[in-house]
VOLUMDREN-970751 format. One record per atom (N, C-alpha, C): residue number from 1; residue in one letter; atom name; x, y negated, z negated. Coordinates in nm, 3 decimals. Layout:
// VOLUMDREN-970751
{pos: NUM code: A site: CA px: X py: Y pz: Z};
...
// end
This chain:
// VOLUMDREN-970751
{pos: 1 code: X site: N px: 18.992 py: 12.599 pz: -14.158};
{pos: 1 code: X site: CA px: 19.078 py: 12.636 pz: -14.062};
{pos: 1 code: X site: C px: 19.170 py: 12.752 pz: -14.123};
{pos: 2 code: X site: N px: 19.216 py: 12.843 pz: -14.033};
{pos: 2 code: X site: CA px: 19.301 py: 12.950 pz: -14.070};
{pos: 2 code: X site: C px: 19.463 py: 12.888 pz: -14.094};
{pos: 3 code: X site: N px: 19.506 py: 12.949 pz: -14.202};
{pos: 3 code: X site: CA px: 19.650 py: 12.914 pz: -14.232};
{pos: 3 code: X site: C px: 19.742 py: 13.002 pz: -14.153};
{pos: 4 code: X site: N px: 19.850 py: 12.936 pz: -14.093};
{pos: 4 code: X site: CA px: 19.933 py: 13.013 pz: -14.003};
{pos: 4 code: X site: C px: 20.051 py: 13.061 pz: -14.106};
{pos: 5 code: X site: N px: 20.067 py: 13.191 pz: -14.107};
{pos: 5 code: X site: CA px: 20.160 py: 13.270 pz: -14.192};
{pos: 5 code: X site: C px: 20.296 py: 13.269 pz: -14.147};
{pos: 6 code: X site: N px: 20.327 py: 13.225 pz: -14.024};
{pos: 6 code: X site: CA px: 20.463 py: 13.243 pz: -13.974};
{pos: 6 code: X site: C px: 20.482 py: 13.136 pz: -13.871};
{pos: 7 code: X site: N px: 20.614 py: 13.114 pz: -13.831};
{pos: 7 code: X site: CA px: 20.642 py: 13.011 pz: -13.730};
{pos: 7 code: X site: C px: 20.643 py: 13.087 pz: -13.600};
{pos: 8 code: X site: N px: 20.609 py: 13.018 pz: -13.497};
{pos: 8 code: X site: CA px: 20.597 py: 13.090 pz: -13.360};
{pos: 8 code: X site: C px: 20.584 py: 12.995 pz: -13.250};
{pos: 9 code: X site: N px: 20.584 py: 13.055 pz: -13.126};
{pos: 9 code: X site: CA px: 20.568 py: 12.967 pz: -12.998};
{pos: 9 code: X site: C px: 20.435 py: 13.007 pz: -12.926};
{pos: 10 code: X site: N px: 20.357 py: 12.908 pz: -12.905};
{pos: 10 code: X site: CA px: 20.224 py: 12.935 pz: -12.848};
{pos: 10 code: X site: C px: 20.244 py: 12.985 pz: -12.703};
{pos: 11 code: X site: N px: 20.178 py: 13.100 pz: -12.671};
{pos: 11 code: X site: CA px: 20.192 py: 13.151 pz: -12.542};
{pos: 11 code: X site: C px: 20.067 py: 13.138 pz: -12.471};
{pos: 12 code: X site: N px: 19.962 py: 13.122 pz: -12.534};
{pos: 12 code: X site: CA px: 19.822 py: 13.108 pz: -12.474};
{pos: 12 code: X site: C px: 19.733 py: 13.031 pz: -12.572};
{pos: 13 code: X site: N px: 19.671 py: 12.938 pz: -12.531};
{pos: 13 code: X site: CA px: 19.586 py: 12.855 pz: -12.619};
{pos: 13 code: X site: C px: 19.466 py: 12.796 pz: -12.559};
{pos: 14 code: X site: N px: 19.352 py: 12.776 pz: -12.626};
{pos: 14 code: X site: CA px: 19.234 py: 12.717 pz: -12.575};
{pos: 14 code: X site: C px: 19.191 py: 12.614 pz: -12.662};
{pos: 15 code: X site: N px: 19.209 py: 12.479 pz: -12.627};
{pos: 15 code: X site: CA px: 19.182 py: 12.358 pz: -12.701};
{pos: 15 code: X site: C px: 19.224 py: 12.374 pz: -12.842};
{pos: 16 code: X site: N px: 19.360 py: 12.410 pz: -12.870};
{pos: 16 code: X site: CA px: 19.399 py: 12.420 pz: -13.011};
{pos: 16 code: X site: C px: 19.450 py: 12.294 pz: -13.069};
{pos: 17 code: X site: N px: 19.406 py: 12.269 pz: -13.183};
{pos: 17 code: X site: CA px: 19.439 py: 12.161 pz: -13.270};
{pos: 17 code: X site: C px: 19.483 py: 12.207 pz: -13.408};
{pos: 18 code: X site: N px: 19.591 py: 12.149 pz: -13.453};
{pos: 18 code: X site: CA px: 19.655 py: 12.199 pz: -13.573};
{pos: 18 code: X site: C px: 19.658 py: 12.076 pz: -13.663};
{pos: 19 code: X site: N px: 19.653 py: 12.104 pz: -13.802};
{pos: 19 code: X site: CA px: 19.666 py: 12.016 pz: -13.913};
{pos: 19 code: X site: C px: 19.802 py: 12.036 pz: -13.977};
{pos: 20 code: X site: N px: 19.893 py: 11.948 pz: -13.934};
{pos: 20 code: X site: CA px: 20.033 py: 11.967 pz: -13.996};
{pos: 20 code: X site: C px: 20.063 py: 11.873 pz: -14.103};
{pos: 21 code: X site: N px: 19.962 py: 11.825 pz: -14.174};
{pos: 21 code: X site: CA px: 19.977 py: 11.744 pz: -14.281};
{pos: 21 code: X site: C px: 20.060 py: 11.807 pz: -14.410};
{pos: 22 code: X site: N px: 20.049 py: 11.921 pz: -14.415};
{pos: 22 code: X site: CA px: 20.116 py: 11.990 pz: -14.529};
{pos: 22 code: X site: C px: 20.266 py: 11.980 pz: -14.517};
{pos: 23 code: X site: N px: 20.306 py: 11.965 pz: -14.388};
{pos: 23 code: X site: CA px: 20.462 py: 11.965 pz: -14.362};
{pos: 23 code: X site: C px: 20.508 py: 11.830 pz: -14.340};
{pos: 24 code: X site: N px: 20.421 py: 11.735 pz: -14.252};
{pos: 24 code: X site: CA px: 20.465 py: 11.611 pz: -14.206};
{pos: 24 code: X site: C px: 20.399 py: 11.498 pz: -14.284};
{pos: 25 code: X site: N px: 20.297 py: 11.526 pz: -14.340};
{pos: 25 code: X site: CA px: 20.224 py: 11.404 pz: -14.407};
{pos: 25 code: X site: C px: 20.132 py: 11.336 pz: -14.312};
{pos: 26 code: X site: N px: 20.138 py: 11.365 pz: -14.192};
{pos: 26 code: X site: CA px: 20.056 py: 11.320 pz: -14.080};
{pos: 26 code: X site: C px: 19.927 py: 11.365 pz: -14.088};
{pos: 27 code: X site: N px: 19.816 py: 11.259 pz: -14.098};
{pos: 27 code: X site: CA px: 19.677 py: 11.315 pz: -14.108};
{pos: 27 code: X site: C px: 19.609 py: 11.357 pz: -13.992};
{pos: 28 code: X site: N px: 19.653 py: 11.303 pz: -13.868};
{pos: 28 code: X site: CA px: 19.600 py: 11.325 pz: -13.743};
{pos: 28 code: X site: C px: 19.612 py: 11.479 pz: -13.705};
{pos: 29 code: X site: N px: 19.517 py: 11.536 pz: -13.641};
{pos: 29 code: X site: CA px: 19.538 py: 11.656 pz: -13.576};
{pos: 29 code: X site: C px: 19.624 py: 11.665 pz: -13.462};
{pos: 30 code: X site: N px: 19.714 py: 11.761 pz: -13.437};
{pos: 30 code: X site: CA px: 19.804 py: 11.764 pz: -13.333};
{pos: 30 code: X site: C px: 19.749 py: 11.866 pz: -13.229};
{pos: 31 code: X site: N px: 19.741 py: 11.820 pz: -13.110};
{pos: 31 code: X site: CA px: 19.695 py: 11.909 pz: -12.988};
{pos: 31 code: X site: C px: 19.821 py: 12.000 pz: -12.951};
{pos: 32 code: X site: N px: 19.800 py: 12.126 pz: -12.937};
{pos: 32 code: X site: CA px: 19.904 py: 12.211 pz: -12.896};
{pos: 32 code: X site: C px: 19.865 py: 12.293 pz: -12.769};
{pos: 33 code: X site: N px: 19.966 py: 12.328 pz: -12.685};
{pos: 33 code: X site: CA px: 19.941 py: 12.396 pz: -12.569};
{pos: 33 code: X site: C px: 20.070 py: 12.457 pz: -12.521};
{pos: 34 code: X site: N px: 20.064 py: 12.574 pz: -12.449};
{pos: 34 code: X site: CA px: 20.177 py: 12.649 pz: -12.414};
{pos: 34 code: X site: C px: 20.274 py: 12.564 pz: -12.329};
{pos: 35 code: X site: N px: 20.234 py: 12.461 pz: -12.253};
{pos: 35 code: X site: CA px: 20.328 py: 12.373 pz: -12.172};
{pos: 35 code: X site: C px: 20.353 py: 12.247 pz: -12.240};
{pos: 36 code: X site: N px: 20.286 py: 12.211 pz: -12.359};
{pos: 36 code: X site: CA px: 20.303 py: 12.090 pz: -12.432};
{pos: 36 code: X site: C px: 20.298 py: 12.124 pz: -12.571};
{pos: 37 code: X site: N px: 20.413 py: 12.094 pz: -12.620};
{pos: 37 code: X site: CA px: 20.424 py: 12.114 pz: -12.783};
{pos: 37 code: X site: C px: 20.380 py: 12.261 pz: -12.839};
{pos: 38 code: X site: N px: 20.451 py: 12.355 pz: -12.787};
{pos: 38 code: X site: CA px: 20.407 py: 12.496 pz: -12.823};
{pos: 38 code: X site: C px: 20.449 py: 12.540 pz: -12.956};
{pos: 39 code: X site: N px: 20.535 py: 12.466 pz: -13.031};
{pos: 39 code: X site: CA px: 20.566 py: 12.523 pz: -13.165};
{pos: 39 code: X site: C px: 20.471 py: 12.518 pz: -13.262};
{pos: 40 code: X site: N px: 20.446 py: 12.628 pz: -13.340};
{pos: 40 code: X site: CA px: 20.343 py: 12.632 pz: -13.443};
{pos: 40 code: X site: C px: 20.425 py: 12.661 pz: -13.566};
{pos: 41 code: X site: N px: 20.403 py: 12.592 pz: -13.676};
{pos: 41 code: X site: CA px: 20.472 py: 12.626 pz: -13.801};
{pos: 41 code: X site: C px: 20.390 py: 12.685 pz: -13.905};
{pos: 42 code: X site: N px: 20.444 py: 12.771 pz: -13.992};
{pos: 42 code: X site: CA px: 20.387 py: 12.833 pz: -14.107};
{pos: 42 code: X site: C px: 20.345 py: 12.711 pz: -14.202};
{pos: 43 code: X site: N px: 20.236 py: 12.750 pz: -14.263};
{pos: 43 code: X site: CA px: 20.173 py: 12.656 pz: -14.372};
{pos: 43 code: X site: C px: 20.093 py: 12.557 pz: -14.313};
{pos: 44 code: X site: N px: 20.067 py: 12.549 pz: -14.172};
{pos: 44 code: X site: CA px: 19.979 py: 12.440 pz: -14.117};
{pos: 44 code: X site: C px: 19.844 py: 12.531 pz: -14.096};
{pos: 45 code: X site: N px: 19.747 py: 12.440 pz: -14.062};
{pos: 45 code: X site: CA px: 19.611 py: 12.493 pz: -14.051};
{pos: 45 code: X site: C px: 19.565 py: 12.476 pz: -13.916};
{pos: 46 code: X site: N px: 19.497 py: 12.585 pz: -13.857};
{pos: 46 code: X site: CA px: 19.410 py: 12.574 pz: -13.717};
{pos: 46 code: X site: C px: 19.289 py: 12.508 pz: -13.758};
{pos: 47 code: X site: N px: 19.257 py: 12.409 pz: -13.698};
{pos: 47 code: X site: CA px: 19.137 py: 12.334 pz: -13.722};
{pos: 47 code: X site: C px: 19.026 py: 12.345 pz: -13.597};
{pos: 48 code: X site: N px: 19.070 py: 12.356 pz: -13.492};
{pos: 48 code: X site: CA px: 18.993 py: 12.382 pz: -13.372};
{pos: 48 code: X site: C px: 19.057 py: 12.474 pz: -13.262};
{pos: 49 code: X site: N px: 18.990 py: 12.541 pz: -13.189};
{pos: 49 code: X site: CA px: 19.042 py: 12.626 pz: -13.075};
{pos: 49 code: X site: C px: 19.095 py: 12.753 pz: -13.132};
{pos: 50 code: X site: N px: 19.160 py: 12.816 pz: -13.036};
{pos: 50 code: X site: CA px: 19.224 py: 12.948 pz: -13.064};
{pos: 50 code: X site: C px: 19.353 py: 12.954 pz: -12.977};
{pos: 51 code: X site: N px: 19.430 py: 13.065 pz: -13.009};
{pos: 51 code: X site: CA px: 19.548 py: 13.087 pz: -12.937};
{pos: 51 code: X site: C px: 19.628 py: 13.211 pz: -12.978};
{pos: 52 code: X site: N px: 19.729 py: 13.246 pz: -12.898};
{pos: 52 code: X site: CA px: 19.818 py: 13.357 pz: -12.925};
{pos: 52 code: X site: C px: 19.956 py: 13.313 pz: -12.944};
{pos: 53 code: X site: N px: 20.034 py: 13.356 pz: -13.012};
{pos: 53 code: X site: CA px: 20.175 py: 13.313 pz: -13.041};
{pos: 53 code: X site: C px: 20.266 py: 13.430 pz: -13.061};
{pos: 54 code: X site: N px: 20.395 py: 13.411 pz: -13.019};
{pos: 54 code: X site: CA px: 20.493 py: 13.505 pz: -13.043};
{pos: 54 code: X site: C px: 20.564 py: 13.461 pz: -13.166};
{pos: 55 code: X site: N px: 20.578 py: 13.540 pz: -13.285};
{pos: 55 code: X site: CA px: 20.618 py: 13.501 pz: -13.415};
{pos: 55 code: X site: C px: 20.784 py: 13.493 pz: -13.402};
{pos: 56 code: X site: N px: 20.845 py: 13.374 pz: -13.447};
{pos: 56 code: X site: CA px: 20.989 py: 13.368 pz: -13.434};
{pos: 56 code: X site: C px: 21.049 py: 13.359 pz: -13.573};
{pos: 57 code: X site: N px: 20.978 py: 13.334 pz: -13.682};
{pos: 57 code: X site: CA px: 21.035 py: 13.336 pz: -13.821};
{pos: 57 code: X site: C px: 20.930 py: 13.360 pz: -13.918};
{pos: 58 code: X site: N px: 20.954 py: 13.426 pz: -14.021};
{pos: 58 code: X site: CA px: 20.868 py: 13.459 pz: -14.131};
{pos: 58 code: X site: C px: 20.929 py: 13.432 pz: -14.280};
{pos: 59 code: X site: N px: 20.870 py: 13.416 pz: -14.376};
{pos: 59 code: X site: CA px: 20.923 py: 13.418 pz: -14.510};
{pos: 59 code: X site: C px: 21.023 py: 13.303 pz: -14.526};
{pos: 60 code: X site: N px: 21.134 py: 13.324 pz: -14.591};
{pos: 60 code: X site: CA px: 21.233 py: 13.222 pz: -14.616};
{pos: 60 code: X site: C px: 21.295 py: 13.160 pz: -14.495};
{pos: 61 code: X site: N px: 21.283 py: 13.229 pz: -14.376};
{pos: 61 code: X site: CA px: 21.349 py: 13.188 pz: -14.249};
{pos: 61 code: X site: C px: 21.241 py: 13.080 pz: -14.185};
{pos: 62 code: X site: N px: 21.125 py: 13.082 pz: -14.226};
{pos: 62 code: X site: CA px: 21.031 py: 12.983 pz: -14.152};
{pos: 62 code: X site: C px: 21.048 py: 12.851 pz: -14.202};
{pos: 63 code: X site: N px: 20.988 py: 12.744 pz: -14.151};
{pos: 63 code: X site: CA px: 21.008 py: 12.616 pz: -14.181};
{pos: 63 code: X site: C px: 20.952 py: 12.579 pz: -14.317};
{pos: 64 code: X site: N px: 20.841 py: 12.632 pz: -14.359};
{pos: 64 code: X site: CA px: 20.790 py: 12.618 pz: -14.481};
{pos: 64 code: X site: C px: 20.882 py: 12.687 pz: -14.605};
{pos: 65 code: X site: N px: 20.931 py: 12.815 pz: -14.551};
{pos: 65 code: X site: CA px: 21.011 py: 12.887 pz: -14.655};
{pos: 65 code: X site: C px: 21.148 py: 12.815 pz: -14.673};
{pos: 66 code: X site: N px: 21.212 py: 12.737 pz: -14.579};
{pos: 66 code: X site: CA px: 21.342 py: 12.661 pz: -14.589};
{pos: 66 code: X site: C px: 21.305 py: 12.545 pz: -14.680};
{pos: 67 code: X site: N px: 21.177 py: 12.482 pz: -14.670};
{pos: 67 code: X site: CA px: 21.156 py: 12.367 pz: -14.737};
{pos: 67 code: X site: C px: 21.143 py: 12.412 pz: -14.892};
{pos: 68 code: X site: N px: 21.065 py: 12.510 pz: -14.914};
{pos: 68 code: X site: CA px: 21.041 py: 12.556 pz: -15.058};
{pos: 68 code: X site: C px: 21.182 py: 12.608 pz: -15.112};
{pos: 69 code: X site: N px: 21.260 py: 12.666 pz: -15.022};
{pos: 69 code: X site: CA px: 21.393 py: 12.708 pz: -15.086};
{pos: 69 code: X site: C px: 21.486 py: 12.585 pz: -15.120};
{pos: 70 code: X site: N px: 21.488 py: 12.467 pz: -15.039};
{pos: 70 code: X site: CA px: 21.554 py: 12.348 pz: -15.080};
{pos: 70 code: X site: C px: 21.497 py: 12.285 pz: -15.191};
{pos: 71 code: X site: N px: 21.359 py: 12.283 pz: -15.214};
{pos: 71 code: X site: CA px: 21.304 py: 12.231 pz: -15.328};
{pos: 71 code: X site: C px: 21.337 py: 12.313 pz: -15.455};
{pos: 72 code: X site: N px: 21.346 py: 12.439 pz: -15.453};
{pos: 72 code: X site: CA px: 21.376 py: 12.534 pz: -15.546};
{pos: 72 code: X site: C px: 21.519 py: 12.531 pz: -15.597};
{pos: 73 code: X site: N px: 21.600 py: 12.514 pz: -15.487};
{pos: 73 code: X site: CA px: 21.755 py: 12.501 pz: -15.518};
{pos: 73 code: X site: C px: 21.771 py: 12.363 pz: -15.585};
{pos: 74 code: X site: N px: 21.708 py: 12.254 pz: -15.548};
{pos: 74 code: X site: CA px: 21.717 py: 12.123 pz: -15.631};
{pos: 74 code: X site: C px: 21.678 py: 12.145 pz: -15.771};
{pos: 75 code: X site: N px: 21.577 py: 12.210 pz: -15.799};
{pos: 75 code: X site: CA px: 21.525 py: 12.242 pz: -15.935};
{pos: 75 code: X site: C px: 21.635 py: 12.322 pz: -16.027};
{pos: 76 code: X site: N px: 21.698 py: 12.413 pz: -15.976};
{pos: 76 code: X site: CA px: 21.796 py: 12.484 pz: -16.027};
{pos: 76 code: X site: C px: 21.910 py: 12.405 pz: -16.069};
{pos: 77 code: X site: N px: 21.964 py: 12.320 pz: -15.980};
{pos: 77 code: X site: CA px: 22.078 py: 12.230 pz: -16.014};
{pos: 77 code: X site: C px: 22.044 py: 12.133 pz: -16.138};
{pos: 78 code: X site: N px: 21.909 py: 12.071 pz: -16.138};
{pos: 78 code: X site: CA px: 21.880 py: 11.983 pz: -16.233};
{pos: 78 code: X site: C px: 21.860 py: 12.058 pz: -16.369};
{pos: 79 code: X site: N px: 21.810 py: 12.185 pz: -16.371};
{pos: 79 code: X site: CA px: 21.814 py: 12.256 pz: -16.511};
{pos: 79 code: X site: C px: 21.956 py: 12.281 pz: -16.553};
{pos: 80 code: X site: N px: 22.051 py: 12.322 pz: -16.466};
{pos: 80 code: X site: CA px: 22.190 py: 12.344 pz: -16.503};
{pos: 80 code: X site: C px: 22.258 py: 12.217 pz: -16.563};
{pos: 81 code: X site: N px: 22.222 py: 12.096 pz: -16.511};
{pos: 81 code: X site: CA px: 22.270 py: 11.979 pz: -16.567};
{pos: 81 code: X site: C px: 22.213 py: 11.950 pz: -16.690};
{pos: 82 code: X site: N px: 22.082 py: 11.978 pz: -16.709};
{pos: 82 code: X site: CA px: 22.027 py: 11.942 pz: -16.851};
{pos: 82 code: X site: C px: 22.077 py: 12.030 pz: -16.961};
{pos: 83 code: X site: N px: 22.114 py: 12.148 pz: -16.923};
{pos: 83 code: X site: CA px: 22.179 py: 12.247 pz: -17.021};
{pos: 83 code: X site: C px: 22.308 py: 12.199 pz: -17.070};
{pos: 84 code: X site: N px: 22.391 py: 12.129 pz: -17.001};
{pos: 84 code: X site: CA px: 22.529 py: 12.080 pz: -17.032};
{pos: 84 code: X site: C px: 22.524 py: 11.966 pz: -17.133};
// end
């Protein structure tokens, strides 16, 4: 499956199924459609079908970017406490 590089809204899809386990931990594939659950998140994989999306966020502003920033921020605080 192709890795989605950005967050977006699906505007056209053909039997699109996404593996969101990297973000949610849920192992089931999620069926996406323009009228039903159109949000696509960066860091997830397209497992079946195809589609077009309008990009809404990239990099640190995407959902995976926010998660990585939060994880990184927690690591910096722990390092500062260890140095004291």
